[in-house]
C-alpha positions as CSV (number, residue, x, y, z in Angstrom):
1,M,10.5,-22.4,8.1
2,D,12.7,-20.2,10.2
3,L,10.2,-18.9,12.9
4,N,12.7,-16.1,13.9
5,S,12.9,-14.7,10.4
6,F,9.1,-15.0,10.0
7,L,8.5,-13.2,13.3
8,L,11.1,-10.5,12.6
9,A,9.9,-9.7,9.2
10,S,6.1,-9.6,10.5
11,S,7.1,-7.2,13.2
12,I,9.3,-5.0,11.0
13,V,6.7,-4.7,8.2
14,A,3.7,-4.1,10.5
15,L,5.4,-1.3,12.3
16,A,6.7,0.2,9.0
17,E,3.3,0.0,7.4
18,M,1.6,2.1,10.2
19,G,0.4,5.3,8.6
20,D,2.0,4.4,5.2
21,K,0.5,5.2,1.9
22,T,-0.8,1.7,1.3
23,Q,-2.6,1.8,4.6
24,L,-4.2,5.1,3.3
25,L,-5.0,3.3,0.1
26,S,-6.8,0.7,2.1
27,L,-8.9,3.6,3.8
28,L,-9.7,5.1,0.4
29,L,-10.8,1.6,-1.1
30,A,-13.0,1.0,1.9
31,A,-14.8,4.2,1.4
32,K,-15.2,3.8,-2.3
33,Y,-16.3,0.0,-2.1
34,K,-18.2,-0.2,1.0
35,T,-19.7,-3.6,0.6
36,H,-16.6,-5.3,-0.9
37,H,-14.3,-5.4,2.1
38,W,-13.4,-9.2,1.7
39,A,-12.4,-8.5,-2.0
40,I,-10.2,-5.5,-0.8
41,V,-8.5,-7.7,1.8
42,A,-8.0,-10.5,-0.7
43,G,-6.6,-8.0,-3.2
44,I,-4.2,-6.7,-0.5
45,F,-3.0,-10.2,0.3
46,V,-2.5,-11.4,-3.3
47,S,-0.7,-8.2,-4.2
48,T,1.6,-8.3,-1.2
49,V,2.6,-11.9,-1.7
50,F,3.6,-11.2,-5.5
51,N,5.2,-7.8,-4.7
52,H,7.2,-9.0,-1.6
53,A,8.3,-12.2,-3.4
54,I,9.7,-10.2,-6.2
55,A,11.4,-7.9,-3.7
56,A,12.9,-10.7,-1.7
57,W,14.3,-12.6,-4.8
58,L,15.2,-9.8,-7.1
59,G,15.1,-6.5,-5.0
60,S,18.6,-6.4,-3.9
61,A,20.0,-6.7,-7.6
62,L,17.6,-4.0,-8.7
63,A,18.6,-1.6,-5.9
64,Q,22.2,-1.7,-7.1
65,W,21.2,-0.8,-10.7
66,V,19.3,2.3,-9.6
67,N,21.1,5.5,-8.4
68,P,19.6,6.3,-5.0
69,E,19.4,10.0,-5.7
70,L,17.3,9.2,-8.9
71,M,15.1,6.9,-6.9
72,R,14.5,9.6,-4.3
73,W,13.1,11.9,-7.1
74,I,11.0,9.1,-8.8
75,I,9.4,8.3,-5.4
76,A,8.9,12.0,-4.4
77,G,7.4,12.7,-7.8
78,G,5.0,9.8,-7.5
79,F,3.7,10.8,-4.2
80,I,3.1,14.5,-5.2
81,A,1.4,13.3,-8.5
82,L,-1.0,10.9,-6.6
83,G,-1.7,13.7,-4.2
84,I,-2.7,16.1,-7.0
85,W,-4.7,13.3,-8.8
86,L,-6.6,12.8,-5.5
87,L,-7.7,16.4,-5.7
88,V,-9.4,15.9,-9.1
89,P,-13.0,14.7,-8.2
90,D,-14.1,11.3,-9.5
91,K,-17.3,11.3,-11.4
92,L,-18.9,9.6,-8.4
93,D,-17.8,12.4,-6.0
94,D,-20.2,14.8,-7.7
95,G,-23.3,13.3,-5.9
96,E,-23.7,10.1,-7.7
97,K,-23.8,6.8,-5.7
98,T,-21.3,4.0,-6.1
99,P,-22.8,1.8,-8.8
100,I,-24.3,-1.3,-7.5
101,A,-22.8,-3.2,-10.5
102,H,-19.4,-3.2,-9.0
103,S,-18.6,-6.9,-8.6
104,S,-16.2,-8.3,-6.0
105,W,-14.0,-9.6,-8.7
106,K,-13.6,-6.0,-10.1
107,V,-12.9,-4.6,-6.7
108,F,-10.4,-7.5,-6.1
109,T,-8.6,-6.7,-9.4
110,I,-8.5,-3.0,-8.8
111,T,-7.1,-3.5,-5.2
112,T,-4.4,-6.0,-6.4
113,S,-3.2,-3.6,-9.1
114,L,-3.3,-0.5,-7.1
115,F,-1.5,-2.2,-4.1
116,F,1.1,-3.8,-6.3
117,I,2.0,-0.4,-7.9
118,A,1.9,1.4,-4.5
119,E,4.2,-1.0,-3.0
120,M,7.0,-0.3,-5.6
121,G,9.8,1.5,-3.9
122,D,7.8,1.6,-0.6
123,K,9.6,1.3,2.7
124,T,8.0,-2.1,3.3
125,Q,9.2,-3.4,0.0
126,V,12.7,-1.8,0.9
127,A,12.5,-3.7,4.2
128,T,11.7,-7.0,2.3
129,V,14.6,-6.5,0.0
130,A,17.0,-6.2,3.1
131,L,15.5,-9.1,4.9
132,G,15.6,-11.2,1.8
133,A,19.3,-10.3,1.4
134,R,20.0,-11.0,5.1
135,Y,18.2,-14.3,5.7
136,D,18.4,-17.5,3.7
137,D,14.7,-18.5,4.2
138,L,13.1,-16.4,1.6
139,M,9.7,-18.2,2.3
140,A,9.9,-17.1,5.9
141,V,10.7,-13.6,4.8
142,V,7.9,-13.4,2.2
143,L,5.3,-14.9,4.4
144,G,6.4,-12.7,7.4
145,T,6.3,-9.5,5.5
146,T,2.9,-10.4,4.0
147,V,1.5,-11.2,7.5
148,G,2.8,-7.8,8.6
149,M,1.2,-6.0,5.8
150,M,-2.1,-7.8,6.8
151,I,-1.8,-6.9,10.3
152,A,-1.5,-3.2,9.4
153,N,-4.0,-3.0,6.3
154,A,-6.9,-5.4,7.0
155,P,-8.1,-3.3,10.1
156,A,-7.8,-0.2,8.0
157,V,-10.4,-1.7,5.6
158,W,-13.0,-2.4,8.3
159,L,-12.3,0.6,10.4
160,G,-12.1,2.8,7.3
161,Q,-15.5,1.5,6.3
162,K,-17.1,2.7,9.5
163,F,-15.1,5.9,9.5
164,T,-16.1,7.0,6.0
165,N,-19.9,6.4,6.6
166,S,-19.8,9.6,8.5
167,L,-17.2,11.5,6.4
168,P,-17.8,12.6,2.8
169,I,-15.5,10.9,0.2
170,K,-14.4,14.4,-0.9
171,W,-13.0,15.0,2.6
172,V,-11.3,11.6,2.6
173,H,-9.7,12.4,-0.9
174,A,-8.6,15.9,0.3
175,I,-6.9,14.5,3.6
176,A,-5.2,11.7,1.6
177,A,-4.2,14.3,-1.2
178,I,-2.5,16.4,1.5
179,I,-0.8,13.4,3.2
180,F,0.6,12.2,-0.1
181,I,2.0,15.7,-1.1
182,I,3.5,16.1,2.2
183,I,5.2,12.6,2.0
184,G,6.5,13.6,-1.5
185,L,8.0,17.0,-0.2
186,V,9.5,15.2,2.8
187,T,11.1,12.7,0.5
188,I,12.6,15.5,-1.6
189,F,13.9,17.4,1.3
190,F,14.7,14.7,4.1
191,Y,15.1,11.4,2.4
């Protein structure tokens, strides 16, 4: 394995992920599933491996097929839609407690699915596409970008869990919604 490609990929993705929507998703999942942080971290890892492997091997070809202007509107619309959706209170937000019946397997599955979808068109996925096109050692690229994602997101799960114990989930959703909507608007006007 090419250590330089691995270290470059890890560094680029860890920096790009800081403050990213998937890091915010880590915080939200930690708030919702306070006793399942290992399932969340495992879901992030599995999702990232699959997503970034696809990006490294097929992303450059897909990027050539989609008009960049159309992609900008799709990404912006997705951010704004997610922001609006976060403003709609969950049933659990109305004073109910998170059901004890949530298994780690369900939390893992939810996390894996949400992260895979959230990474589609994300800047770290685009970085993985570029790194996969630039470097021949795709294994180093995929492992490096995965490590970078874990460096940025795993701490958010544990820190988020402590942070959300003192902050109501409604506030976390409202803050997240505002951030997602702002990202969507920035994407429309400055992308």
